[in-house]
KOLKE-823805 format. One line per field, with one value per atom (N, C-alpha, C, CB): residue number from 1; residue in three letters; atom name; x, y, z. Coordinates in Angstrom, 1 decimal, padded with zeros to 4 digits, always signed. Glycine has a CB too. Layout:
<rs>
torvo	[NUM:...]
voba	[ALA:...]
tiza	[CA:...]
xx	[X:...]
yy	[Y:...]
zz	[Z:...]
</rs>
This chain:
<rs>
torvo	[1:1:1:1:2:2:2:2:3:3:3:3:4:4:4:4:5:5:5:5:6:6:6:6:7:7:7:7:8:8:8:8:9:9:9:9:10:10:10:10:11:11:11:11:12:12:12:12:13:13:13:13:14:14:14:14:15:15:15:15:16:16:16:16:17:17:17:17:18:18:18:18:19:19:19:19:20:20:20:20:21:21:21:21:22:22:22:22:23:23:23:23:24:24:24:24:25:25:25:25:26:26:26:26:27:27:27:27:28:28:28:28:29:29:29:29:30:30:30:30:31:31:31:31:32:32:32:32:33:33:33:33:34:34:34:34:35:35:35:35:36:36:36:36:37:37:37:37:38:38:38:38:39:39:39:39:40:40:40:40:41:41:41:41:42:42:42:42:43:43:43:43:44:44:44:44:45:45:45:45:46:46:46:46:47:47:47:47:48:48:48:48:49:49:49:49:50:50:50:50:51:51:51:51:52:52:52:52:53:53:53:53:54:54:54:54:55:55:55:55:56:56:56:56:57:57:57:57:58:58:58:58:59:59:59:59:60:60:60:60:61:61:61:61:62:62:62:62:63:63:63:63:64:64:64:64:65:65:65:65:66:66:66:66:67:67:67:67:68:68:68:68:69:69:69:69:70:70:70:70:71:71:71:71:72:72:72:72:73:73:73:73:74:74:74:74:75:75:75:75:76:76:76:76:77:77:77:77:78:78:78:78:79:79:79:79:80:80:80:80:81:81:81:81:82:82:82:82:83:83:83:83:84:84:84:84:85:85:85:85:86:86:86:86:87:87:87:87:88:88:88:88:89:89:89:89:90:90:90:90:91:91:91:91:92:92:92:92:93:93:93:93:94:94:94:94:95:95:95:95:96:96:96:96:97:97:97:97:98:98:98:98:99:99:99:99:100:100:100:100:101:101:101:101:102:102:102:102:103:103:103:103:104:104:104:104:105:105:105:105:106:106:106:106:107:107:107:107:108:108:108:108:109:109:109:109:110:110:110:110:111:111:111:111:112:112:112:112:113:113:113:113:114:114:114:114:115:115:115:115:116:116:116:116:117:117:117:117]
voba	[MET:MET:MET:MET:LEU:LEU:LEU:LEU:VAL:VAL:VAL:VAL:LYS:LYS:LYS:LYS:PHE:PHE:PHE:PHE:ASN:ASN:ASN:ASN:LYS:LYS:LYS:LYS:LEU:LEU:LEU:LEU:ILE:ILE:ILE:ILE:PHE:PHE:PHE:PHE:PHE:PHE:PHE:PHE:ILE:ILE:ILE:ILE:LEU:LEU:LEU:LEU:PHE:PHE:PHE:PHE:THR:THR:THR:THR:LEU:LEU:LEU:LEU:LEU:LEU:LEU:LEU:LEU:LEU:LEU:LEU:LEU:LEU:LEU:LEU:PHE:PHE:PHE:PHE:ILE:ILE:ILE:ILE:PHE:PHE:PHE:PHE:TYR:TYR:TYR:TYR:PHE:PHE:PHE:PHE:PHE:PHE:PHE:PHE:THR:THR:THR:THR:TYR:TYR:TYR:TYR:SER:SER:SER:SER:THR:THR:THR:THR:VAL:VAL:VAL:VAL:PHE:PHE:PHE:PHE:ALA:ALA:ALA:ALA:GLY:GLY:GLY:GLY:LEU:LEU:LEU:LEU:PHE:PHE:PHE:PHE:ASP:ASP:ASP:ASP:ASN:ASN:ASN:ASN:THR:THR:THR:THR:PRO:PRO:PRO:PRO:GLU:GLU:GLU:GLU:LEU:LEU:LEU:LEU:VAL:VAL:VAL:VAL:THR:THR:THR:THR:THR:THR:THR:THR:LEU:LEU:LEU:LEU:ASN:ASN:ASN:ASN:ASN:ASN:ASN:ASN:ALA:ALA:ALA:ALA:PHE:PHE:PHE:PHE:GLU:GLU:GLU:GLU:ASP:ASP:ASP:ASP:ILE:ILE:ILE:ILE:GLU:GLU:GLU:GLU:GLY:GLY:GLY:GLY:TRP:TRP:TRP:TRP:LEU:LEU:LEU:LEU:LEU:LEU:LEU:LEU:THR:THR:THR:THR:LEU:LEU:LEU:LEU:ALA:ALA:ALA:ALA:THR:THR:THR:THR:PRO:PRO:PRO:PRO:ALA:ALA:ALA:ALA:ALA:ALA:ALA:ALA:ALA:ALA:ALA:ALA:VAL:VAL:VAL:VAL:ALA:ALA:ALA:ALA:VAL:VAL:VAL:VAL:GLY:GLY:GLY:GLY:VAL:VAL:VAL:VAL:GLY:GLY:GLY:GLY:VAL:VAL:VAL:VAL:PHE:PHE:PHE:PHE:MET:MET:MET:MET:LYS:LYS:LYS:LYS:LYS:LYS:LYS:LYS:PHE:PHE:PHE:PHE:SER:SER:SER:SER:PHE:PHE:PHE:PHE:GLY:GLY:GLY:GLY:ASP:ASP:ASP:ASP:GLU:GLU:GLU:GLU:GLU:GLU:GLU:GLU:ARG:ARG:ARG:ARG:ILE:ILE:ILE:ILE:ARG:ARG:ARG:ARG:ILE:ILE:ILE:ILE:ALA:ALA:ALA:ALA:LYS:LYS:LYS:LYS:LYS:LYS:LYS:LYS:LEU:LEU:LEU:LEU:ILE:ILE:ILE:ILE:ARG:ARG:ARG:ARG:GLY:GLY:GLY:GLY:SER:SER:SER:SER:LEU:LEU:LEU:LEU:PHE:PHE:PHE:PHE:SER:SER:SER:SER:TYR:TYR:TYR:TYR:ALA:ALA:ALA:ALA:PHE:PHE:PHE:PHE:ILE:ILE:ILE:ILE:LEU:LEU:LEU:LEU:ALA:ALA:ALA:ALA:ILE:ILE:ILE:ILE:ASN:ASN:ASN:ASN:LEU:LEU:LEU:LEU:ILE:ILE:ILE:ILE:LEU:LEU:LEU:LEU:SER:SER:SER:SER:ALA:ALA:ALA:ALA:ILE:ILE:ILE:ILE:GLN:GLN:GLN:GLN:SER:SER:SER:SER:LEU:LEU:LEU:LEU:ILE:ILE:ILE:ILE:LYS:LYS:LYS:LYS]
tiza	[N:CA:C:CB:N:CA:C:CB:N:CA:C:CB:N:CA:C:CB:N:CA:C:CB:N:CA:C:CB:N:CA:C:CB:N:CA:C:CB:N:CA:C:CB:N:CA:C:CB:N:CA:C:CB:N:CA:C:CB:N:CA:C:CB:N:CA:C:CB:N:CA:C:CB:N:CA:C:CB:N:CA:C:CB:N:CA:C:CB:N:CA:C:CB:N:CA:C:CB:N:CA:C:CB:N:CA:C:CB:N:CA:C:CB:N:CA:C:CB:N:CA:C:CB:N:CA:C:CB:N:CA:C:CB:N:CA:C:CB:N:CA:C:CB:N:CA:C:CB:N:CA:C:CB:N:CA:C:CB:N:CA:C:CB:N:CA:C:CB:N:CA:C:CB:N:CA:C:CB:N:CA:C:CB:N:CA:C:CB:N:CA:C:CB:N:CA:C:CB:N:CA:C:CB:N:CA:C:CB:N:CA:C:CB:N:CA:C:CB:N:CA:C:CB:N:CA:C:CB:N:CA:C:CB:N:CA:C:CB:N:CA:C:CB:N:CA:C:CB:N:CA:C:CB:N:CA:C:CB:N:CA:C:CB:N:CA:C:CB:N:CA:C:CB:N:CA:C:CB:N:CA:C:CB:N:CA:C:CB:N:CA:C:CB:N:CA:C:CB:N:CA:C:CB:N:CA:C:CB:N:CA:C:CB:N:CA:C:CB:N:CA:C:CB:N:CA:C:CB:N:CA:C:CB:N:CA:C:CB:N:CA:C:CB:N:CA:C:CB:N:CA:C:CB:N:CA:C:CB:N:CA:C:CB:N:CA:C:CB:N:CA:C:CB:N:CA:C:CB:N:CA:C:CB:N:CA:C:CB:N:CA:C:CB:N:CA:C:CB:N:CA:C:CB:N:CA:C:CB:N:CA:C:CB:N:CA:C:CB:N:CA:C:CB:N:CA:C:CB:N:CA:C:CB:N:CA:C:CB:N:CA:C:CB:N:CA:C:CB:N:CA:C:CB:N:CA:C:CB:N:CA:C:CB:N:CA:C:CB:N:CA:C:CB:N:CA:C:CB:N:CA:C:CB:N:CA:C:CB:N:CA:C:CB:N:CA:C:CB:N:CA:C:CB:N:CA:C:CB:N:CA:C:CB:N:CA:C:CB:N:CA:C:CB:N:CA:C:CB:N:CA:C:CB:N:CA:C:CB:N:CA:C:CB:N:CA:C:CB:N:CA:C:CB:N:CA:C:CB:N:CA:C:CB:N:CA:C:CB:N:CA:C:CB:N:CA:C:CB:N:CA:C:CB]
xx	[-006.6:-006.1:-006.3:-006.8:-007.4:-007.7:-006.8:-009.2:-006.3:-005.4:-004.1:-005.3:-003.6:-002.3:-002.4:-001.9:-003.5:-003.7:-003.7:-005.0:-004.3:-004.3:-002.9:-005.2:-002.1:-000.7:+000.1:-000.1:-000.1:+000.6:+000.3:+000.3:-000.9:-001.3:-000.7:-002.9:-000.8:-000.2:+001.3:-000.5:+002.0:+003.4:+003.8:+004.0:+003.0:+003.3:+003.0:+002.3:+001.9:+001.6:+002.6:+000.2:+003.1:+004.1:+005.4:+004.3:+005.8:+007.0:+006.9:+007.3:+005.8:+005.6:+005.7:+004.3:+005.1:+005.1:+006.6:+004.3:+007.3:+008.7:+009.5:+009.3:+009.3:+010.0:+009.6:+009.7:+008.4:+007.9:+008.6:+006.4:+008.6:+009.3:+010.8:+009.1:+011.4:+012.8:+013.1:+013.4:+012.2:+012.3:+012.1:+011.3:+011.1:+010.8:+012.0:+009.6:+012.6:+013.7:+015.0:+013.9:+015.1:+016.4:+016.4:+016.6:+015.3:+015.3:+014.4:+015.0:+013.6:+012.6:+013.2:+011.5:+012.9:+013.4:+012.7:+013.2:+011.5:+010.8:+011.5:+009.3:+011.9:+012.7:+014.1:+012.8:+014.7:+016.0:+016.0:+016.6:+014.9:+014.7:+014.6:+013.5:+014.3:+014.2:+015.6:+013.6:+016.7:+018.0:+018.9:+018.6:+018.5:+019.4:+019.9:+018.7:+020.9:+021.6:+021.0:+023.0:+019.8:+019.2:+017.8:+019.1:+017.8:+016.4:+015.7:+016.6:+014.4:+013.6:+013.5:+012.2:+013.4:+013.3:+014.5:+013.0:+015.7:+016.9:+017.0:+018.1:+016.7:+016.7:+015.7:+016.4:+014.5:+013.5:+014.0:+012.2:+014.6:+015.1:+016.2:+015.6:+017.1:+018.3:+017.7:+019.2:+016.8:+016.2:+015.5:+015.2:+014.8:+014.1:+015.1:+013.2:+016.2:+017.2:+017.8:+018.3:+018.0:+018.5:+017.5:+019.0:+016.2:+015.2:+015.1:+013.9:+015.1:+015.0:+016.2:+015.0:+017.4:+018.6:+018.5:+019.8:+018.0:+017.8:+016.8:+017.4:+015.7:+014.6:+015.1:+013.4:+015.9:+016.4:+017.3:+017.1:+018.2:+019.2:+018.4:+020.3:+017.5:+016.7:+015.9:+015.7:+015.3:+014.5:+015.4:+013.5:+016.5:+017.2:+018.1:+018.1:+018.6:+019.4:+018.7:+020.0:+017.6:+016.9:+016.4:+015.7:+016.0:+015.5:+016.7:+014.9:+017.8:+019.0:+019.4:+020.2:+019.3:+019.6:+018.7:+019.7:+017.4:+016.4:+016.6:+014.9:+016.9:+017.1:+018.3:+017.2:+019.4:+020.6:+020.3:+021.8:+019.6:+019.3:+018.4:+018.5:+017.4:+016.5:+017.3:+015.4:+018.3:+019.1:+020.0:+020.0:+020.6:+021.4:+020.7:+022.1:+019.5:+018.7:+018.2:+017.5:+017.9:+017.4:+018.5:+017.0:+019.8:+020.9:+021.2:+022.1:+021.1:+021.4:+020.4:+021.3:+019.1:+018.1:+017.6:+016.9:+018.5:+018.1:+018.3:+019.0:+019.0:+019.2:+019.7:+018.0:+020.6:+021.2:+020.5:+021.4:+019.3:+018.6:+019.3:+017.1:+019.8:+020.6:+019.8:+021.3:+018.6:+017.7:+017.6:+016.3:+017.3:+017.2:+018.5:+016.7:+019.6:+021.0:+021.2:+022.1:+020.9:+021.1:+020.2:+020.8:+018.9:+018.0:+018.6:+016.6:+019.1:+019.6:+020.8:+020.0:+021.7:+022.9:+022.5:+023.8:+021.5:+021.0:+020.4:+019.9:+019.6:+019.0:+020.0:+018.1:+021.0:+022.1:+022.9:+023.1:+023.3:+024.0:+023.2:+024.5:+022.0:+021.1:+020.8:+019.8:+020.6:+020.4:+021.6:+019.9:+022.8:+024.0:+024.3:+025.2:+024.1:+024.3:+023.3:+024.2:+022.1:+021.1:+021.5:+019.7:+021.9:+022.3:+023.5:+022.6:+024.5:+025.6:+025.2:+026.7:+024.2:+023.7:+023.1:+022.8:+022.3:+021.6:+022.7:+020.6:+023.7:+024.8:+025.5:+025.8:+025.6:+026.2:+025.2:+026.7:+024.0:+023.0:+023.5:+021.6:+024.3:+024.8:+025.6:+025.6:+026.4:+027.2:+026.3:+028.2:+025.2:+024.3:+023.6:+023.3:+023.1:+022.3:+023.2:+021.6:+024.4:+025.3:+025.7:+026.6:+025.7:+026.0:+024.8:+026.2:+023.6:+022.4:+022.3:+021.1:+022.7:+022.7:+023.7:+023.0:+024.8:+025.8:+025.3:+027.2:+024.5:+024.0:+022.9:+023.4:+022.2:+021.1:+021.7:+020.2:+022.8:+023.4:+024.1:+024.3]
yy	[+105.8:+106.4:+105.5:+107.8:+104.8:+103.9:+102.8:+103.4:+102.3:+101.1:+101.6:+100.6:+102.7:+103.2:+103.4:+104.5:+103.9:+104.1:+102.8:+104.9:+101.8:+100.4:+099.8:+099.5:+100.1:+099.6:+100.3:+099.8:+101.6:+102.4:+101.9:+103.9:+101.6:+101.1:+099.7:+101.1:+098.9:+097.6:+097.7:+096.8:+098.5:+098.7:+099.2:+099.7:+100.1:+100.6:+099.6:+101.9:+098.8:+097.8:+096.6:+097.2:+096.3:+095.3:+095.7:+094.9:+096.9:+097.5:+097.5:+098.9:+097.9:+097.8:+096.4:+098.5:+095.5:+094.1:+093.6:+093.2:+093.9:+093.5:+094.1:+093.8:+095.4:+096.0:+095.4:+097.5:+095.1:+094.4:+093.0:+094.3:+092.3:+091.0:+091.1:+090.2:+092.1:+092.3:+092.7:+093.4:+093.6:+094.0:+092.8:+095.1:+092.0:+090.8:+089.9:+090.1:+089.5:+088.6:+089.2:+088.1:+090.5:+091.1:+091.5:+092.3:+092.2:+092.7:+092.1:+094.2:+091.2:+090.6:+089.6:+089.9:+089.6:+088.7:+087.3:+089.2:+087.3:+086.1:+085.2:+086.3:+085.7:+084.9:+084.6:+085.7:+085.5:+085.2:+084.1:+086.5:+083.9:+082.9:+081.5:+083.1:+081.4:+080.1:+079.4:+080.3:+080.2:+079.7:+079.8:+080.3:+079.8:+079.8:+078.4:+080.3:+078.3:+077.0:+076.0:+077.2:+076.3:+075.4:+075.0:+076.0:+074.0:+073.6:+072.9:+072.6:+073.1:+072.6:+071.1:+073.2:+070.5:+069.1:+068.3:+068.7:+068.8:+068.2:+068.3:+068.8:+069.5:+069.7:+068.8:+071.1:+068.6:+067.7:+066.3:+067.9:+065.9:+064.5:+064.2:+064.2:+065.2:+065.0:+064.9:+066.2:+065.7:+065.7:+064.3:+066.8:+063.9:+062.6:+061.4:+062.4:+061.5:+060.4:+060.4:+060.6:+061.6:+061.7:+061.1:+063.1:+061.5:+061.0:+059.4:+061.6:+058.9:+057.5:+056.8:+057.1:+057.3:+056.7:+056.7:+057.5:+057.8:+057.9:+056.9:+059.3:+056.8:+055.8:+054.4:+056.0:+054.1:+052.7:+052.4:+052.6:+053.3:+053.0:+052.9:+054.0:+053.7:+053.7:+052.4:+054.9:+051.9:+050.7:+049.4:+050.7:+049.5:+048.3:+047.9:+048.5:+048.8:+048.4:+047.5:+049.7:+047.9:+047.0:+045.7:+047.7:+045.8:+044.6:+043.6:+045.0:+044.1:+043.2:+042.6:+043.9:+043.4:+042.9:+041.8:+044.0:+042.0:+041.0:+039.7:+041.6:+039.9:+038.7:+037.9:+039.1:+038.6:+037.9:+037.2:+038.8:+037.9:+037.3:+036.1:+038.4:+036.2:+035.0:+033.8:+035.3:+034.1:+033.1:+032.5:+033.6:+033.3:+032.8:+031.9:+033.9:+032.4:+031.5:+030.3:+032.4:+030.4:+029.2:+028.1:+029.6:+028.6:+027.7:+027.1:+028.4:+028.0:+027.6:+026.5:+028.8:+026.7:+025.8:+024.8:+026.6:+024.5:+023.5:+022.0:+023.6:+021.9:+020.6:+019.5:+020.1:+019.9:+019.0:+018.7:+017.7:+019.4:+019.2:+020.0:+019.7:+019.2:+019.8:+020.8:+018.8:+020.5:+021.4:+022.7:+020.7:+022.8:+024.0:+024.8:+023.8:+024.1:+024.7:+025.4:+023.7:+024.6:+025.2:+026.4:+024.1:+026.4:+027.5:+028.7:+027.1:+028.4:+029.5:+030.2:+029.0:+029.4:+029.9:+030.8:+028.8:+030.3:+031.1:+032.4:+030.2:+032.3:+033.5:+034.5:+033.2:+034.1:+035.0:+035.6:+034.3:+034.7:+035.2:+036.1:+034.0:+035.8:+036.7:+038.0:+036.0:+038.0:+039.3:+040.2:+039.1:+039.6:+040.4:+040.9:+039.5:+040.1:+040.6:+041.7:+039.4:+041.5:+042.6:+043.9:+042.1:+043.8:+045.0:+045.6:+044.6:+044.8:+045.4:+046.1:+044.3:+045.6:+046.2:+047.5:+045.3:+047.6:+048.8:+049.8:+048.5:+049.4:+050.3:+050.9:+049.7:+050.1:+050.5:+051.3:+049.3:+051.5:+052.2:+053.7:+052.2:+054.2:+055.5:+055.7:+055.9:+054.7:+054.7:+054.7:+053.6:+053.9:+053.8:+055.1:+052.6:+055.7:+056.9:+058.1:+057.3:+058.1:+059.2:+059.0:+059.2:+057.8:+057.5:+058.0:+056.0:+057.8:+058.2:+059.8:+057.7:+060.4:+061.8:+062.4:+062.2:+061.8:+062.4:+062.3:+061.6:+061.3:+061.2:+062.3:+059.8:+062.7:+063.7:+065.0:+063.7:+065.3:+066.7:+067.0:+066.9]
zz	[-059.1:-057.9:-056.7:-057.7:-056.6:-055.5:-055.4:-055.6:-056.6:-056.6:-056.1:-058.1:-056.4:-055.9:-054.4:-056.6:-053.9:-052.5:-051.7:-052.2:-052.3:-051.7:-051.7:-052.4:-052.7:-052.8:-051.8:-054.2:-051.6:-050.6:-049.2:-050.7:-048.9:-047.5:-047.3:-047.4:-048.4:-048.2:-048.0:-049.5:-048.7:-048.6:-047.1:-049.6:-046.6:-045.3:-044.2:-045.0:-044.4:-043.4:-043.5:-043.6:-044.7:-044.8:-044.2:-046.3:-044.4:-043.8:-042.3:-044.3:-041.7:-040.3:-039.7:-039.9:-040.5:-040.1:-040.0:-041.0:-041.1:-041.1:-040.0:-042.5:-039.7:-038.6:-037.3:-038.6:-037.1:-035.9:-035.7:-035.8:-036.8:-036.7:-036.4:-038.1:-037.1:-036.8:-035.4:-037.8:-034.8:-033.4:-032.5:-033.1:-032.8:-032.0:-031.9:-032.5:-033.0:-033.0:-032.5:-034.4:-032.5:-032.1:-030.6:-033.0:-030.2:-028.9:-027.9:-029.0:-028.3:-027.4:-026.5:-028.2:-025.2:-024.2:-024.3:-022.8:-024.9:-025.1:-026.1:-025.6:-027.2:-028.2:-027.6:-029.5:-026.9:-026.4:-025.3:-025.7:-024.7:-023.7:-024.3:-022.8:-025.6:-026.2:-026.4:-027.6:-026.4:-026.7:-025.5:-027.9:-024.3:-023.2:-023.0:-021.9:-022.2:-022.1:-021.0:-021.7:-020.6:-019.6:-020.1:-018.2:-021.1:-021.5:-020.4:-022.7:-020.4:-019.3:-019.3:-019.3:-020.5:-020.7:-020.1:-022.1:-020.5:-020.0:-018.5:-020.7:-018.0:-016.5:-015.8:-016.1:-016.4:-015.8:-015.8:-016.5:-016.9:-017.0:-016.1:-018.5:-015.9:-015.0:-013.5:-015.1:-013.2:-011.8:-011.7:-011.6:-012.7:-012.6:-012.4:-013.9:-013.2:-013.0:-011.6:-014.0:-011.0:-009.7:-008.7:-009.3:-008.9:-008.0:-008.1:-008.3:-009.3:-009.5:-008.8:-011.0:-009.0:-008.3:-006.8:-008.8:-006.3:-004.8:-004.3:-004.4:-005.0:-004.6:-004.7:-005.4:-005.8:-005.9:-004.8:-007.3:-004.5:-003.4:-002.0:-003.3:-001.8:-000.6:-000.4:-000.5:-001.5:-001.4:-001.5:-002.5:-002.3:-002.5:-001.4:-003.7:-000.6:+000.5:+001.5:+001.2:+002.1:+003.0:+002.3:+003.7:+001.0:+000.4:+000.2:-001.0:-000.1:-000.3:+001.1:-000.9:+002.1:+003.4:+003.9:+004.5:+003.6:+004.0:+003.1:+003.7:+001.8:+001.0:+001.4:-000.5:+001.7:+002.2:+003.6:+002.3:+004.4:+005.7:+005.6:+006.6:+004.7:+004.5:+004.0:+003.6:+003.0:+002.5:+003.5:+001.3:+004.4:+005.5:+006.4:+006.2:+006.8:+007.8:+007.1:+008.3:+005.8:+005.1:+005.0:+003.7:+004.8:+004.8:+006.1:+004.2:+007.2:+008.5:+009.0:+009.5:+008.7:+009.2:+008.1:+009.7:+007.2:+006.2:+006.7:+004.9:+007.7:+008.4:+007.4:+009.1:+006.5:+005.6:+004.3:+006.3:+004.1:+002.9:+001.7:+003.0:+000.8:-000.3:-001.2:-001.1:-001.4:-002.2:-001.5:-002.4:-000.2:+000.5:+000.5:+001.9:+000.6:+000.6:-000.7:+001.0:-001.8:-003.1:-003.4:-004.2:-002.9:-003.1:-002.3:-002.6:-001.1:-000.2:-000.9:+001.2:-001.4:-002.1:-003.3:-002.6:-004.1:-005.2:-004.8:-006.0:-003.7:-003.1:-002.7:-002.0:-002.0:-001.5:-002.7:-000.6:-003.7:-004.8:-005.7:-005.7:-005.9:-006.7:-006.1:-007.0:-004.8:-004.1:-004.1:-002.7:-003.9:-004.0:-005.4:-003.5:-006.4:-007.8:-008.1:-008.8:-007.7:-007.9:-007.2:-007.5:-006.0:-005.2:-005.9:-003.7:-006.3:-007.0:-008.3:-007.3:-009.0:-010.2:-009.9:-011.0:-008.8:-008.4:-007.9:-007.3:-007.3:-006.9:-008.2:-006.0:-009.2:-010.5:-011.4:-011.3:-010.9:-011.7:-011.9:-011.1:-011.0:-011.1:-012.4:-009.9:-012.7:-013.9:-015.2:-014.0:-015.1:-016.2:-016.4:-016.0:-015.3:-015.4:-015.9:-014.1:-015.4:-015.9:-017.4:-015.1:-017.9:-019.3:-020.1:-019.6:-019.6:-020.3:-020.3:-019.7:-019.1:-019.0:-020.0:-017.6:-020.1:-021.1:-022.5:-020.9:-022.8:-024.2:-024.4:-024.4:-023.4:-023.5:-023.7:-022.3:-023.0:-023.0:-024.3:-021.9]
</rs>
């Protein structure tokens, strides 16, 4: 008699557990929130990429202007020294290429974002 009673209690508890699990997965807002279309990680990465892009443009514009200015003054005040003229041309060319790459970083970041989504 005791064994049948234990099986009955086990059956009732197991049935209640299954009903609770069914209710949790069907009607619970906690579980439904797991599959919404705005994952936190992707949103955080997108915001981070936008912040990085903004900081790069903010810092790169004056840095490129200073580098080009130094190159121009170096070329102007080289007084015919070919080594200084060559260094000044390299400085101007390198800073302009670097600034163009930083301006193109928007394309690179959008490509990375499209891979994440």
